[in-house]
C-alpha distance (Angstrom), angle and dihedral (degrees) to the residues before:
residue distance angle dihedral
M1 . . .
P2 3.80 . .
A3 3.79 116.1 .
G4 3.81 92.5 -116.4
S5 3.81 92.2 59.3
E6 3.79 97.2 51.0
P7 3.77 113.6 109.3
T8 3.77 115.4 -107.2
P9 3.78 124.5 -143.6
G10 3.77 109.3 -84.3
S11 3.80 93.7 21.3
G12 3.77 112.9 150.7
L13 3.77 89.6 43.5
P14 3.78 114.1 121.9
S15 3.77 118.4 -117.9
L16 3.78 112.5 -104.7
P17 2.93 133.0 -80.0
H18 3.80 93.4 43.5
T19 3.81 128.1 164.1
W20 3.80 127.9 -156.4
R21 3.81 120.3 -161.6
P22 3.81 132.6 178.2
V23 3.80 114.7 -102.8
G24 3.79 106.8 -164.9
V25 3.80 95.7 44.8
R26 3.79 92.7 52.3
I27 3.81 92.1 48.2
A28 3.81 91.3 47.5
V29 3.81 93.8 47.7
L30 3.78 92.3 49.1
G31 3.81 95.4 41.6
V32 3.80 98.1 43.2
G33 3.80 92.2 40.5
L34 3.78 92.3 52.0
M35 3.81 92.5 46.1
L36 3.82 91.8 48.0
F37 3.80 90.8 50.3
V38 3.82 92.8 48.9
V39 3.82 93.0 47.7
C40 3.82 93.2 47.5
A41 3.80 92.9 46.0
A42 3.82 91.6 47.2
A43 3.80 90.8 48.7
W44 3.82 92.8 48.1
F45 3.79 95.0 48.3
G46 3.81 90.2 39.9
F47 3.80 90.7 62.3
D48 3.78 118.1 95.3
E49 3.77 115.5 -106.9
S50 3.80 88.9 -108.9
V51 3.83 91.7 57.3
R52 3.82 92.5 48.5
D53 3.79 90.5 49.2
R54 3.82 90.3 58.1
F55 3.81 90.7 65.9
N56 3.79 107.7 93.2
L57 3.80 124.7 -149.7
L58 3.81 94.0 -94.8
Q59 3.82 92.1 52.5
R60 3.79 91.6 48.7
L61 3.82 90.9 49.3
T62 3.81 89.9 49.1
L63 3.82 90.6 54.1
L64 3.81 91.0 48.1
L65 3.83 91.5 48.7
L66 3.82 91.0 49.9
G67 3.79 89.1 50.6
A68 3.80 90.8 48.6
G69 3.81 89.2 49.9
F70 3.81 91.3 53.1
V71 3.81 90.3 48.6
A72 3.83 91.4 49.6
C73 3.82 92.4 49.5
G74 3.80 91.6 47.2
W75 3.80 91.2 47.8
A76 3.82 91.1 50.6
L77 3.81 92.1 50.5
A78 3.79 95.0 44.4
R79 3.80 96.2 48.9
A80 3.82 94.6 60.8
R81 3.80 111.1 126.0
V82 3.79 145.0 145.2
T83 3.79 118.2 -141.9
A84 3.79 121.4 -167.2
E85 3.78 111.4 -153.2
M86 3.79 128.6 176.8
E87 3.81 93.9 -100.8
A88 3.81 103.7 25.5
L89 3.77 149.8 12.6
V90 3.81 114.7 -119.4
V91 3.83 115.5 -155.5
V92 3.81 118.8 -169.2
N93 3.82 116.8 -170.7
G94 3.78 116.6 169.2
F95 3.78 107.5 -46.5
R96 3.81 96.2 -21.5
T97 3.80 124.6 92.9
R98 3.82 122.3 -166.2
H99 3.81 123.9 -167.6
L100 3.80 109.6 -156.9
D101 3.79 126.0 -173.9
W102 3.79 111.4 -129.8
E103 3.81 89.4 -114.5
Q104 3.82 89.6 61.0
V105 3.81 93.9 58.3
L106 3.81 114.2 77.4
A107 3.81 103.3 168.8
V108 3.78 147.0 -16.0
H109 3.82 123.8 -136.6
L110 3.80 134.5 -170.9
P111 3.81 106.0 177.2
E112 3.79 119.9 -163.7
G113 3.80 108.7 -83.8
A114 3.81 95.1 14.5
P115 3.81 115.4 135.2
W116 3.81 92.8 -134.7
A117 3.79 142.6 -10.9
T118 3.79 125.3 -82.0
L119 3.78 130.0 -147.8
D120 3.82 120.4 -141.3
L121 3.79 110.5 -142.4
A122 3.80 129.9 -154.5
D123 3.82 92.1 -115.4
G124 3.81 90.5 63.5
T125 3.80 96.6 -102.4
T126 3.78 130.3 112.3
I127 3.77 131.2 -143.9
S128 3.77 131.1 -164.0
A129 3.77 120.9 -108.2
M130 3.79 100.4 -157.8
A131 3.80 91.4 179.9
F132 3.80 87.1 81.0
Q133 3.82 103.8 61.3
G134 3.79 116.2 -173.3
S135 3.80 88.4 -140.2
D136 3.82 89.3 63.8
G137 3.81 89.1 69.9
R138 3.78 115.1 -171.1
H139 3.81 93.5 11.2
A140 3.82 90.1 59.9
R141 3.81 94.5 42.2
D142 3.82 90.9 51.2
G143 3.81 90.7 49.3
V144 3.81 91.4 49.6
R145 3.82 90.0 50.3
Q146 3.80 90.9 51.2
L147 3.80 92.3 47.8
R148 3.82 91.0 46.1
A149 3.82 89.3 53.8
L150 3.81 90.4 50.7
I151 3.82 90.9 48.9
D152 3.81 90.4 49.4
R153 3.80 90.9 48.3
A154 3.82 91.6 49.3
G155 3.81 90.8 49.8
S156 3.80 95.3 49.4
P157 3.81 115.6 101.3
D158 3.83 94.1 -126.1
S159 3.84 94.8 56.6
């Protein structure tokens, strides 16, 4: 094998910064959200003028607030990500962002059948890493392997 093709230590690690995002959740949020909007708009404009006139202001505001709630939930689900930077790991779940020093993160796990990965922290707690959805299959497992390698590299004495 030529020298240039030999694997180097740490190969397979992503270059930093690197961001992992869920695939299936983002497709579902976009697809279902778009379909729900089209169906609701078609139903609203499909009503006769007399039916639309029977909706009072409070009912119309309620429908708009429900729509805004669906958009907010979809936004929270779709923005999940984990970003590995040189000095820290940034975990975004829903509307919460956590900046973790590499020393704080001990391990990452995605057990068979789990909805998403979890991170074990040095203080004995765990947090979810919703960027790695179990439903994403191989994509999630590969991302967890890459993150695990980065965690191992950060924890080694020669890093």
